LOZA-20661 format. One record per residue (C-alpha): residue number from 1; residue in one letter; x, y, z. Coordinates in pm, 1 decimal. Layout:
<logu num="NUM" residu="A" east="X" north="Y" up="Z"/>
...
***
This chain:
<logu num="1" residu="M" east="2794.7" north="2109.4" up="-2496.0"/>
<logu num="2" residu="D" east="2607.6" north="1789.4" up="-2574.7"/>
<logu num="3" residu="V" east="2348.1" north="1668.9" up="-2326.8"/>
<logu num="4" residu="S" east="2366.7" north="1296.0" up="-2254.9"/>
<logu num="5" residu="D" east="2080.9" north="1047.6" up="-2240.0"/>
<logu num="6" residu="T" east="2133.2" north="1024.7" up="-1863.5"/>
<logu num="7" residu="D" east="2107.0" north="1401.9" up="-1828.1"/>
<logu num="8" residu="Y" east="1777.6" north="1407.1" up="-2019.2"/>
<logu num="9" residu="F" east="1650.2" north="1119.7" up="-1803.9"/>
<logu num="10" residu="D" east="1732.1" north="1322.3" up="-1489.8"/>
<logu num="11" residu="L" east="1565.2" north="1631.0" up="-1636.7"/>
<logu num="12" residu="L" east="1259.2" north="1423.7" up="-1721.4"/>
<logu num="13" residu="T" east="1222.9" north="1271.0" up="-1374.7"/>
<logu num="14" residu="N" east="1271.7" north="1612.4" up="-1211.5"/>
<logu num="15" residu="K" east="1000.9" north="1754.5" up="-1436.5"/>
<logu num="16" residu="V" east="760.2" north="1471.3" up="-1356.1"/>
<logu num="17" residu="S" east="827.5" north="1520.2" up="-982.5"/>
<logu num="18" residu="K" east="748.2" north="1891.9" up="-1003.1"/>
<logu num="19" residu="L" east="434.3" north="1843.5" up="-1209.8"/>
<logu num="20" residu="S" east="292.7" north="1554.2" up="-1008.4"/>
<logu num="21" residu="G" east="417.4" north="1627.3" up="-657.0"/>
<logu num="22" residu="I" east="555.4" north="1272.6" up="-637.4"/>
<logu num="23" residu="V" east="914.8" north="1249.9" up="-513.9"/>
<logu num="24" residu="L" east="1069.9" north="1006.6" up="-762.9"/>
<logu num="25" residu="D" east="1407.6" north="1007.9" up="-585.4"/>
<logu num="26" residu="G" east="1276.9" north="723.0" up="-372.7"/>
<logu num="27" residu="Y" east="1245.0" north="488.7" up="-670.2"/>
<logu num="28" residu="R" east="1533.6" north="288.5" up="-810.2"/>
<logu num="29" residu="D" east="1675.0" north="428.0" up="-1136.8"/>
<logu num="30" residu="K" east="1645.9" north="90.2" up="-1309.4"/>
<logu num="31" residu="Y" east="1280.9" north="65.3" up="-1213.4"/>
<logu num="32" residu="L" east="1206.8" north="421.9" up="-1328.8"/>
<logu num="33" residu="R" east="1382.7" north="370.5" up="-1661.8"/>
<logu num="34" residu="R" east="1199.5" north="43.9" up="-1722.6"/>
<logu num="35" residu="R" east="855.8" north="191.8" up="-1649.9"/>
<logu num="36" residu="I" east="916.6" north="520.7" up="-1836.6"/>
<logu num="37" residu="D" east="1055.9" north="331.1" up="-2135.3"/>
<logu num="38" residu="L" east="741.1" north="119.0" up="-2133.8"/>
<logu num="39" residu="R" east="521.6" north="429.6" up="-2149.9"/>
<logu num="40" residu="M" east="740.0" north="582.2" up="-2422.4"/>
<logu num="41" residu="R" east="697.3" north="271.0" up="-2637.0"/>
<logu num="42" residu="V" east="319.7" north="299.8" up="-2600.1"/>
<logu num="43" residu="V" east="323.4" north="653.3" up="-2746.1"/>
<logu num="44" residu="G" east="591.6" north="573.9" up="-3004.2"/>
<logu num="45" residu="I" east="878.7" north="782.9" up="-2865.0"/>
<logu num="46" residu="T" east="1237.6" north="657.9" up="-2837.0"/>
<logu num="47" residu="D" east="1430.1" north="924.1" up="-2640.9"/>
<logu num="48" residu="Y" east="1376.0" north="1119.2" up="-2319.4"/>
<logu num="49" residu="K" east="1415.0" north="1465.2" up="-2478.5"/>
<logu num="50" residu="D" east="1125.8" north="1405.3" up="-2716.7"/>
<logu num="51" residu="Y" east="917.1" north="1252.3" up="-2438.1"/>
<logu num="52" residu="M" east="963.3" north="1565.0" up="-2222.9"/>
<logu num="53" residu="R" east="819.6" north="1771.7" up="-2507.4"/>
<logu num="54" residu="F" east="536.4" north="1521.0" up="-2545.8"/>
<logu num="55" residu="L" east="451.5" north="1556.4" up="-2175.3"/>
<logu num="56" residu="E" east="434.5" north="1934.1" up="-2211.4"/>
<logu num="57" residu="T" east="198.8" north="1929.7" up="-2509.6"/>
<logu num="58" residu="N" east="-30.5" north="1633.4" up="-2442.8"/>
<logu num="59" residu="E" east="-292.4" north="1672.0" up="-2174.0"/>
<logu num="60" residu="G" east="-348.1" north="1351.3" up="-1983.6"/>
<logu num="61" residu="E" east="-5.1" north="1203.4" up="-2053.5"/>
<logu num="62" residu="L" east="125.7" north="1286.8" up="-1706.2"/>
<logu num="63" residu="A" east="-160.5" north="1091.1" up="-1547.4"/>
<logu num="64" residu="A" east="-92.6" north="798.3" up="-1782.4"/>
<logu num="65" residu="L" east="276.0" north="800.7" up="-1688.7"/>
<logu num="66" residu="I" east="199.6" north="809.1" up="-1315.6"/>
<logu num="67" residu="D" east="-33.8" north="511.8" up="-1359.9"/>
<logu num="68" residu="T" east="253.1" north="327.5" up="-1529.8"/>
<logu num="69" residu="L" east="499.4" north="415.2" up="-1253.5"/>
<logu num="70" residu="T" east="270.0" north="313.6" up="-967.7"/>
<logu num="71" residu="I" east="188.7" north="-49.0" up="-1042.2"/>
<logu num="72" residu="N" east="-134.7" north="-168.5" up="-880.1"/>
<logu num="73" residu="V" east="-183.1" north="-543.2" up="-908.2"/>
<logu num="74" residu="T" east="-386.7" north="-669.4" up="-613.9"/>
<logu num="75" residu="E" east="-674.9" north="-892.6" up="-517.2"/>
<logu num="76" residu="F" east="-850.9" north="-993.7" up="-196.4"/>
<logu num="77" residu="M" east="-637.3" north="-1210.9" up="31.6"/>
<logu num="78" residu="R" east="-358.3" north="-1206.6" up="-226.0"/>
<logu num="79" residu="D" east="-94.3" north="-1441.8" up="-83.1"/>
<logu num="80" residu="K" east="-325.6" north="-1571.9" up="187.8"/>
<logu num="81" residu="T" east="-80.1" north="-1694.8" up="452.4"/>
<logu num="82" residu="P" east="7.2" north="-1351.7" up="604.7"/>
<logu num="83" residu="F" east="-365.3" north="-1279.0" up="642.3"/>
<logu num="84" residu="I" east="-422.5" north="-1621.2" up="798.2"/>
<logu num="85" residu="F" east="-137.3" north="-1557.8" up="1045.5"/>
<logu num="86" residu="F" east="-279.8" north="-1213.2" up="1121.4"/>
<logu num="87" residu="K" east="-626.9" north="-1356.6" up="1180.2"/>
<logu num="88" residu="D" east="-523.8" north="-1667.9" up="1374.8"/>
<logu num="89" residu="N" east="-233.7" north="-1533.0" up="1580.8"/>
<logu num="90" residu="L" east="-185.0" north="-1156.5" up="1589.1"/>
<logu num="91" residu="I" east="-542.8" north="-1055.9" up="1661.4"/>
<logu num="92" residu="A" east="-556.2" north="-1268.4" up="1978.0"/>
<logu num="93" residu="D" east="-249.0" north="-1086.8" up="2110.5"/>
<logu num="94" residu="I" east="-394.3" north="-748.7" up="2018.1"/>
<logu num="95" residu="I" east="-719.0" north="-832.2" up="2198.2"/>
<logu num="96" residu="E" east="-528.8" north="-933.5" up="2512.4"/>
<logu num="97" residu="R" east="-326.2" north="-611.4" up="2516.2"/>
<logu num="98" residu="K" east="-631.2" north="-395.5" up="2450.3"/>
<logu num="99" residu="Q" east="-823.8" north="-561.6" up="2731.4"/>
<logu num="100" residu="K" east="-543.0" north="-475.4" up="2972.1"/>
<logu num="101" residu="S" east="-571.3" north="-108.2" up="2871.4"/>
<logu num="102" residu="Q" east="-953.8" north="-130.1" up="2874.1"/>
<logu num="103" residu="S" east="-979.1" north="-20.0" up="2512.2"/>
<logu num="104" residu="K" east="-1211.7" north="-151.4" up="2244.4"/>
<logu num="105" residu="L" east="-1062.0" north="47.2" up="1956.8"/>
<logu num="106" residu="V" east="-813.2" north="-110.1" up="1715.2"/>
<logu num="107" residu="R" east="-640.9" north="73.2" up="1431.1"/>
<logu num="108" residu="F" east="-471.1" north="-68.6" up="1121.8"/>
<logu num="109" residu="W" east="-283.1" north="100.4" up="838.5"/>
<logu num="110" residu="S" east="-272.5" north="-34.9" up="483.5"/>
<logu num="111" residu="A" east="20.3" north="157.6" up="330.4"/>
<logu num="112" residu="G" east="12.2" north="134.3" up="-47.7"/>
<logu num="113" residu="C" east="-350.6" north="20.0" up="-53.9"/>
<logu num="114" residu="S" east="-384.9" north="28.1" up="-435.1"/>
<logu num="115" residu="N" east="-750.1" north="-29.8" up="-533.8"/>
<logu num="116" residu="G" east="-855.3" north="-126.2" up="-181.3"/>
<logu num="117" residu="E" east="-831.7" north="-503.7" up="-182.1"/>
<logu num="118" residu="E" east="-581.9" north="-509.6" up="106.5"/>
<logu num="119" residu="P" east="-764.3" north="-279.7" up="353.4"/>
<logu num="120" residu="Y" east="-1092.3" north="-457.7" up="290.1"/>
<logu num="121" residu="S" east="-916.7" north="-792.6" up="341.0"/>
<logu num="122" residu="I" east="-784.1" north="-661.0" up="673.5"/>
<logu num="123" residu="G" east="-1135.4" north="-553.7" up="769.4"/>
<logu num="124" residu="I" east="-1282.1" north="-893.2" up="686.4"/>
<logu num="125" residu="C" east="-1016.7" north="-1075.5" up="891.7"/>
<logu num="126" residu="A" east="-1066.2" north="-838.5" up="1183.6"/>
<logu num="127" residu="K" east="-1445.8" north="-861.4" up="1191.1"/>
<logu num="128" residu="E" east="-1427.1" north="-1240.0" up="1186.4"/>
<logu num="129" residu="V" east="-1233.3" north="-1241.1" up="1516.2"/>
<logu num="130" residu="F" east="-1280.8" north="-922.5" up="1718.8"/>
<logu num="131" residu="P" east="-1589.2" north="-900.0" up="1945.7"/>
<logu num="132" residu="E" east="-1890.2" north="-737.6" up="1779.5"/>
<logu num="133" residu="D" east="-1885.5" north="-426.5" up="2001.3"/>
<logu num="134" residu="W" east="-1522.0" north="-340.6" up="1924.8"/>
<logu num="135" residu="N" east="-1447.2" north="-53.3" up="1686.1"/>
<logu num="136" residu="I" east="-1214.8" north="-137.1" up="1398.1"/>
<logu num="137" residu="S" east="-1061.8" north="157.5" up="1214.9"/>
<logu num="138" residu="I" east="-860.5" north="104.2" up="895.8"/>
<logu num="139" residu="Y" east="-651.2" north="382.0" up="746.5"/>
<logu num="140" residu="A" east="-568.4" north="314.9" up="382.1"/>
<logu num="141" residu="T" east="-320.1" north="524.8" up="185.4"/>
<logu num="142" residu="D" east="-175.8" north="534.8" up="-163.4"/>
<logu num="143" residu="I" east="-1.9" north="787.1" up="-387.4"/>
<logu num="144" residu="D" east="-237.9" north="719.0" up="-678.1"/>
<logu num="145" residu="E" east="-555.8" north="931.3" up="-668.0"/>
<logu num="146" residu="K" east="-732.4" north="708.5" up="-921.6"/>
<logu num="147" residu="C" east="-669.4" north="400.4" up="-707.5"/>
<logu num="148" residu="L" east="-796.2" north="577.6" up="-397.0"/>
<logu num="149" residu="K" east="-1118.5" north="669.3" up="-576.9"/>
<logu num="150" residu="N" east="-1166.2" north="306.7" up="-684.7"/>
<logu num="151" residu="A" east="-1089.5" north="187.3" up="-333.0"/>
<logu num="152" residu="S" east="-1338.0" north="422.2" up="-168.8"/>
<logu num="153" residu="E" east="-1612.5" north="302.2" up="-404.6"/>
<logu num="154" residu="G" east="-1544.1" north="-60.8" up="-308.4"/>
<logu num="155" residu="V" east="-1678.1" north="-223.8" up="-626.0"/>
<logu num="156" residu="Y" east="-1499.9" north="-530.1" up="-769.6"/>
<logu num="157" residu="F" east="-1536.0" north="-790.2" up="-1040.0"/>
<logu num="158" residu="K" east="-1553.2" north="-1156.2" up="-942.4"/>
<logu num="159" residu="D" east="-1188.5" north="-1229.6" up="-1030.7"/>
<logu num="160" residu="K" east="-1074.2" north="-989.8" up="-755.5"/>
<logu num="161" residu="I" east="-1255.0" north="-1183.0" up="-481.3"/>
<logu num="162" residu="K" east="-1174.4" north="-1533.1" up="-606.7"/>
<logu num="163" residu="N" east="-974.2" north="-1608.8" up="-289.7"/>
<logu num="164" residu="L" east="-1275.5" north="-1553.1" up="-62.5"/>
<logu num="165" residu="D" east="-1508.0" north="-1840.0" up="14.8"/>
<logu num="166" residu="Y" east="-1882.9" north="-1814.0" up="-47.8"/>
<logu num="167" residu="M" east="-1973.8" north="-1730.7" up="313.0"/>
<logu num="168" residu="L" east="-1735.7" north="-1433.3" up="327.4"/>
<logu num="169" residu="R" east="-1858.3" north="-1305.4" up="-9.6"/>
<logu num="170" residu="H" east="-2217.1" north="-1324.0" up="108.5"/>
<logu num="171" residu="K" east="-2139.9" north="-1162.8" up="443.9"/>
<logu num="172" residu="Y" east="-1926.9" north="-871.8" up="327.4"/>
<logu num="173" residu="F" east="-2041.3" north="-796.6" up="-29.5"/>
<logu num="174" residu="E" east="-2359.8" north="-703.8" up="-214.2"/>
<logu num="175" residu="K" east="-2380.2" north="-871.9" up="-554.6"/>
<logu num="176" residu="S" east="-2506.2" north="-669.0" up="-848.6"/>
<logu num="177" residu="E" east="-2500.9" north="-842.3" up="-1186.9"/>
<logu num="178" residu="D" east="-2128.9" north="-904.0" up="-1252.5"/>
<logu num="179" residu="T" east="-1982.8" north="-691.6" up="-968.6"/>
<logu num="180" residu="F" east="-1954.4" north="-710.4" up="-590.8"/>
<logu num="181" residu="K" east="-1978.3" north="-401.0" up="-367.3"/>
<logu num="182" residu="V" east="-1832.0" north="-391.8" up="-15.5"/>
<logu num="183" residu="K" east="-2108.6" north="-372.6" up="246.6"/>
<logu num="184" residu="K" east="-2113.8" north="-118.9" up="526.7"/>
<logu num="185" residu="I" east="-2050.5" north="-314.0" up="846.7"/>
<logu num="186" residu="Q" east="-2124.9" north="-185.6" up="1195.5"/>
<logu num="187" residu="N" east="-1816.7" north="-79.2" up="1396.3"/>
<logu num="188" residu="L" east="-1590.0" north="-116.5" up="1092.3"/>
<logu num="189" residu="S" east="-1467.7" north="203.1" up="925.4"/>
<logu num="190" residu="Y" east="-1228.7" north="284.8" up="642.5"/>
<logu num="191" residu="R" east="-1051.2" north="610.4" up="564.9"/>
<logu num="192" residu="F" east="-876.3" north="651.5" up="229.1"/>
<logu num="193" residu="K" east="-614.7" north="924.0" up="185.8"/>
<logu num="194" residu="R" east="-333.1" north="1017.1" up="-53.3"/>
<logu num="195" residu="Y" east="5.8" north="962.7" up="109.0"/>
<logu num="196" residu="D" east="360.9" north="955.4" up="-27.0"/>
<logu num="197" residu="L" east="559.2" north="689.6" up="159.2"/>
<logu num="198" residu="T" east="889.3" north="836.9" up="40.0"/>
<logu num="199" residu="N" east="822.3" north="1193.4" up="147.7"/>
<logu num="200" residu="D" east="533.3" north="1251.0" up="390.9"/>
<logu num="201" residu="T" east="557.2" north="1244.5" up="769.6"/>
<logu num="202" residu="P" east="398.5" north="961.6" up="975.1"/>
<logu num="203" residu="V" east="20.1" north="971.2" up="972.5"/>
<logu num="204" residu="S" east="-30.2" north="866.6" up="1336.3"/>
<logu num="205" residu="K" east="138.6" north="706.8" up="1636.9"/>
<logu num="206" residu="H" east="-125.4" north="458.7" up="1746.0"/>
<logu num="207" residu="F" east="-155.3" north="180.3" up="1488.4"/>
<logu num="208" residu="D" east="-179.4" north="-177.8" up="1611.8"/>
<logu num="209" residu="T" east="-57.2" north="-319.4" up="1278.1"/>
<logu num="210" residu="V" east="90.2" north="-168.1" up="963.1"/>
<logu num="211" residu="F" east="59.4" north="-359.5" up="635.8"/>
<logu num="212" residu="C" east="304.3" north="-249.4" up="365.2"/>
<logu num="213" residu="R" east="340.1" north="-540.1" up="128.3"/>
<logu num="214" residu="N" east="522.5" north="-544.6" up="-205.5"/>
<logu num="215" residu="V" east="593.2" north="-170.8" up="-198.0"/>
<logu num="216" residu="M" east="953.0" north="-151.2" up="-73.6"/>
<logu num="217" residu="I" east="1080.2" north="-336.1" up="-379.3"/>
<logu num="218" residu="Y" east="1044.8" north="-13.2" up="-578.6"/>
<logu num="219" residu="F" east="1246.3" north="206.3" up="-338.1"/>
<logu num="220" residu="N" east="1617.6" north="270.0" up="-289.0"/>
<logu num="221" residu="E" east="1787.5" north="188.7" up="42.1"/>
<logu num="222" residu="T" east="1770.5" north="542.6" up="180.9"/>
<logu num="223" residu="Q" east="1397.9" north="564.9" up="122.4"/>
<logu num="224" residu="K" east="1342.1" north="217.1" up="267.1"/>
<logu num="225" residu="V" east="1506.0" north="327.6" up="591.7"/>
<logu num="226" residu="K" east="1291.8" north="642.2" up="605.8"/>
<logu num="227" residu="M" east="974.4" north="448.3" up="535.9"/>
<logu num="228" residu="I" east="1039.5" north="175.6" up="796.1"/>
<logu num="229" residu="S" east="1140.1" north="440.4" up="1048.7"/>
<logu num="230" residu="N" east="805.0" north="613.0" up="989.5"/>
<logu num="231" residu="F" east="624.0" north="282.4" up="1037.2"/>
<logu num="232" residu="Y" east="812.4" north="226.1" up="1362.7"/>
<logu num="233" residu="D" east="701.8" north="568.8" up="1488.7"/>
<logu num="234" residu="S" east="344.3" north="501.4" up="1377.9"/>
<logu num="235" residu="L" east="310.3" north="170.7" up="1561.4"/>
<logu num="236" residu="T" east="197.0" north="137.5" up="1919.5"/>
<logu num="237" residu="K" east="433.2" north="-48.2" up="2154.4"/>
<logu num="238" residu="G" east="425.4" north="-415.6" up="2057.7"/>
<logu num="239" residu="G" east="253.7" north="-333.0" up="1728.9"/>
<logu num="240" residu="Y" east="312.8" north="-539.5" up="1416.4"/>
<logu num="241" residu="L" east="463.6" north="-465.5" up="1075.6"/>
<logu num="242" residu="I" east="380.6" north="-692.8" up="781.7"/>
<logu num="243" residu="I" east="585.6" north="-658.6" up="460.8"/>
<logu num="244" residu="G" east="599.3" north="-853.1" up="134.6"/>
<logu num="245" residu="K" east="750.1" north="-1200.4" up="121.2"/>
<logu num="246" residu="S" east="1018.1" north="-1090.9" up="-125.2"/>
<logu num="247" residu="E" east="1115.4" north="-792.3" up="90.5"/>
<logu num="248" residu="T" east="1358.1" north="-752.4" up="379.7"/>
<logu num="249" residu="L" east="1402.7" north="-493.5" up="651.3"/>
<logu num="250" residu="P" east="1700.3" north="-260.6" up="598.1"/>
<logu num="251" residu="P" east="1993.4" north="-364.0" up="823.6"/>
<logu num="252" residu="E" east="1968.8" north="-33.1" up="1013.5"/>
<logu num="253" residu="M" east="1609.2" north="-111.2" up="1112.2"/>
<logu num="254" residu="R" east="1639.0" north="-473.4" up="1224.1"/>
<logu num="255" residu="S" east="1724.8" north="-393.9" up="1585.7"/>
<logu num="256" residu="L" east="1394.1" north="-209.4" up="1619.6"/>
<logu num="257" residu="F" east="1178.9" north="-511.7" up="1540.0"/>
<logu num="258" residu="E" east="1151.1" north="-869.3" up="1662.5"/>
<logu num="259" residu="P" east="1069.1" north="-1132.8" up="1397.7"/>
<logu num="260" residu="V" east="732.7" north="-1298.2" up="1462.0"/>
<logu num="261" residu="S" east="706.9" north="-1502.0" up="1141.9"/>
<logu num="262" residu="I" east="1007.6" north="-1510.5" up="911.2"/>
<logu num="263" residu="K" east="807.5" north="-1701.0" up="650.8"/>
<logu num="264" residu="D" east="533.1" north="-1439.0" up="633.9"/>
<logu num="265" residu="K" east="763.8" north="-1140.7" up="699.9"/>
<logu num="266" residu="I" east="583.8" north="-1027.5" up="1014.8"/>
<logu num="267" residu="Y" east="767.9" north="-823.8" up="1278.9"/>
<logu num="268" residu="M" east="684.8" north="-676.9" up="1618.2"/>
<logu num="269" residu="K" east="795.2" north="-332.6" up="1731.6"/>
<logu num="270" residu="I" east="1041.0" north="-359.7" up="2019.8"/>
***
C-alpha cells in the first residue's frame, strides 16, 4: 500500500515530538508544514520521507528544526503601547490591592519569553513605578533551551534596545563595546525555565500579571483553550492577562475575563 505525503508528514511530526519532547499537536498543520518545508529547502530535501531519514543520520538537525519551528523575533518594548498601559495603569491597581493585603511581593509571568527581551522589559517598567523596597519576581518561560540560555545571560546588541531611551539604558544596562548587559537590580529577580505551553501544567497560582504575546497565533483552538485556562488558574484574583494585538481569546474563555483595554488586548481575571 502506498504511503501518502500526508501520512509521511504525520510520521515526521510524531517522530520530532518523540525526539524533542515538544508536543507538536498544539501547532496548526499549515504552520508546521510551512516551517518544516522551509528547513527542508535549506538542506536541499523535497519530501518528508527523505527528511525523516536525514533527521536520523545528521546530528544537530533536530535542534536546527526546533529553532525553525519556534520563531523568536523580539526586542525590548516591542510594540510599546501594552507596556505603557501596564506601567501607567495596571501597576497602580496592583499596588493598591497589595497594600490592602499588606504584601510587598509582586509576581509576573512572561510566557514565551524568547531571548529575554519581554521579561526584562517587564522588570524595567515595574522598577520604574513600584516602591524601592518592594520585591519584584519575574518568571520567564520558553520551550527553546537555546533562547532560555541567551535570556539568562542578558546580553544584547544595540538594535535590540533601540526602543529604550538613554536614561533607561544607562540605568538598567552595562555597556561593553558593542553589547549591553542587563544589570542586577536590588529587589528585582528573574527565573528562567523551560515550559511547554501546550502540554505542561500551570506553574503557579499567584501571578499578578501574565504576558503571553504573539504566541497563540501558532496554536490550534483546542490548545488555545488549554493555555488560556492555565493562565486563568495561574492568575491571582483580579490579575491581568496581556496577549498579542493580533490575537483573540477563545470564545469559551471570554466569560472568565473582563476586557481592560481592547486596543492593547489586556484582560482582567473575573
